[in-house]
C-alpha positions in Angstrom: 56.2 67.5 84.1 59.2 66.7 82.0 57.6 68.2 78.9 56.9 71.4 80.8 60.6 71.4 82.1 61.9 70.8 78.4 59.8 73.6 77.1 61.1 75.9 79.9 64.7 75.0 79.1 64.2 75.6 75.4 62.5 79.0 76.0 65.6 79.9 78.4 68.0 78.8 75.6 66.1 80.8 73.0 66.1 83.9 75.1 69.8 83.5 75.9 70.5 83.1 72.2 68.5 86.2 71.4 70.4 88.1 74.0 73.8 87.0 72.9 72.8 87.9 69.2 71.6 91.4 70.3 74.9 91.9 72.3 76.9 91.0 69.2 74.8 93.3 67.1 75.1 96.3 69.6 78.8 95.8 70.0 79.4 95.6 66.1 77.4 98.7 64.8 79.0 102.0 64.3 76.3 104.1 66.2 76.9 104.7 69.7 74.5 102.7 72.2 74.1 103.5 75.9 71.5 101.9 78.2 70.4 103.7 81.2 68.0 102.8 84.0 65.2 105.0 85.3 67.6 107.2 87.4 69.9 107.7 84.3 72.5 105.3 85.4 74.5 103.6 82.7 74.2 99.8 82.5 75.5 99.2 78.8 77.8 101.2 76.7 79.1 99.7 73.4 82.5 100.2 71.8 81.3 102.9 69.2 79.9 105.0 72.1 83.1 104.5 74.1 85.3 105.6 71.1 83.2 108.6 70.3 83.0 109.9 73.9 86.6 108.8 74.9 85.6 106.6 77.8 86.3 103.0 78.4 83.3 100.8 79.2 84.4 99.9 82.7 84.9 103.5 83.6 81.4 104.6 82.3 79.3 101.7 83.9 77.2 102.7 86.8 77.8 106.4 86.4 75.1 108.9 85.7 74.8 109.6 81.8 75.3 113.3 82.3 78.9 112.7 83.6 79.7 110.7 80.5 77.4 111.9 77.7 78.2 115.5 77.8 75.6 117.2 75.5 75.9 120.9 74.8 73.5 123.2 72.7 74.2 125.5 69.7 75.8 128.0 72.1 78.2 125.3 73.6 76.2 125.5 77.0 75.2 122.3 78.8 71.8 121.2 77.7 69.0 122.3 79.9 66.5 119.8 81.5 63.8 121.2 79.2 65.7 120.0 76.0 67.7 117.0 77.2 66.4 114.2 75.0 67.6 111.5 77.6 65.7 113.2 80.6 62.6 113.9 78.4 62.4 110.2 77.5 62.9 109.1 81.1 60.2 111.5 82.3 57.7 111.0 79.6 58.4 107.4 78.4 58.2 108.6 74.8 60.8 108.6 72.2 63.0 111.8 72.0 65.3 112.8 69.2 67.6 115.8 67.9 70.2 116.6 65.4 71.0 119.9 66.8 73.1 118.9 69.8 76.9 118.4 70.2 78.9 116.1 72.4 81.9 117.2 74.4 84.4 114.3 74.1 86.7 113.1 77.0 89.6 115.1 75.1 87.5 118.5 74.9 86.6 117.9 71.3 83.1 118.9 70.1 81.2 116.5 67.8 78.0 117.4 66.2 75.6 114.3 66.9 72.2 113.0 65.8 70.6 111.3 68.8 67.4 109.3 69.4 66.4 108.2 72.9 63.8 105.5 73.3 62.0 103.9 76.3 62.7 100.2 76.9 59.3 99.4 78.6 56.9 101.0 81.1 57.7 104.3 82.7 60.5 103.6 85.2 62.1 100.9 83.1 64.8 103.1 81.6 65.8 104.1 78.0 68.3 103.3 75.1 70.3 106.1 73.7 71.5 105.8 70.2 73.7 108.4 68.7 76.1 109.0 65.8 78.6 111.6 64.7 77.2 113.9 62.0 80.0 116.5 62.1 81.3 115.6 58.6 77.7 115.6 57.0 76.9 118.8 58.6 80.1 120.5 57.2 79.1 119.1 53.8 75.6 120.6 54.1 77.2 124.0 54.8 79.6 123.8 51.9 76.7 123.0 49.8 74.6 125.8 50.8 77.6 128.2 50.5 78.0 127.1 46.9 74.4 127.6 46.1 74.5 131.0 47.7 77.6 132.0 45.9 76.6 130.7 42.6 73.1 132.1 42.7 74.6 135.7 43.6 77.2 135.7 40.9 74.7 134.4 38.3 72.1 137.2 39.2 74.7 139.6 37.6 74.6 138.4 34.1 71.0 137.6 34.1 70.2 141.3 35.3 72.6 142.5 32.4 70.7 140.3 29.8 67.3 141.6 31.1 68.5 145.2 31.0 69.7 145.0 27.5 66.4 143.3 26.2 64.5 146.1 27.9 66.6 148.7 26.0 65.8 146.7 22.9 62.2 147.0 23.8 62.1 150.7 24.4 61.2 152.7 21.4 63.5 155.5 22.6 66.5 153.4 22.5 65.8 151.0 19.7 63.6 150.5 16.6 62.5 146.9 15.9 59.6 145.3 13.8 56.7 143.6 15.5 57.9 140.0 15.1 61.2 140.9 16.7 59.5 142.6 19.4 57.5 139.3 20.2 60.6 137.3 20.4 62.4 139.8 22.7 59.3 140.2 25.0 59.4 136.4 25.6 63.2 136.5 26.2 62.8 139.5 28.5 60.2 137.7 30.5 62.4 134.6 30.8 65.3 136.6 32.0 63.0 138.2 34.7 61.8 134.7 35.6 65.4 133.5 35.9 66.4 136.4 38.1 63.4 135.7 40.5 64.5 132.0 40.6 68.0 133.0 41.5 66.6 135.4 44.2 64.5 132.6 45.6 67.7 130.4 46.0 69.3 133.1 47.9 66.4 133.5 50.2 66.2 129.8 50.9 70.0 129.8 51.7 69.6 132.7 54.1 66.6 131.2 55.7 68.7 127.9 56.1 71.4 129.8 57.8 
């Protein structure tokens, strides 16, 4: 009996220690973490989430997540049930994620976020919401894409000029060259055309990303 009781106490202590360690990690990480039950009621919100949203923990607890985690789509409209990652996870008990939604903070600011919602057990057990602010990284991506697009567009002009002049050199009506020179210029002309196609591809990719 005493052995069984001893084991039980040891298991309880281990579980308590694990719970304390998990709490320390959740409170220390930079990602926002919110735990909700099957009805979407908030039971845990870490400091990072409070800071990003602009709510204090006590105010947010026991509220429905939609009143705290205000998600909007690319048109700044509240997310519909069909694309709400939290609702999708609660209804299907599968992980949902998105990096195309934004968060409206308590002060009315709009932050682009990456969000992952994971079930915590069987259907009806609730979910864990983990999100991070990607506004800065998205802005850097846009700047990089704009640079590639601008550079590609501007470099097409001199490449087209090189291709044109080489074409004139190859045209018997505009220039007289020996066979050896023709072979060299034909290769240079083909390379200029190839370079032009590469810049056009870069432009096409930039437009597709937009």
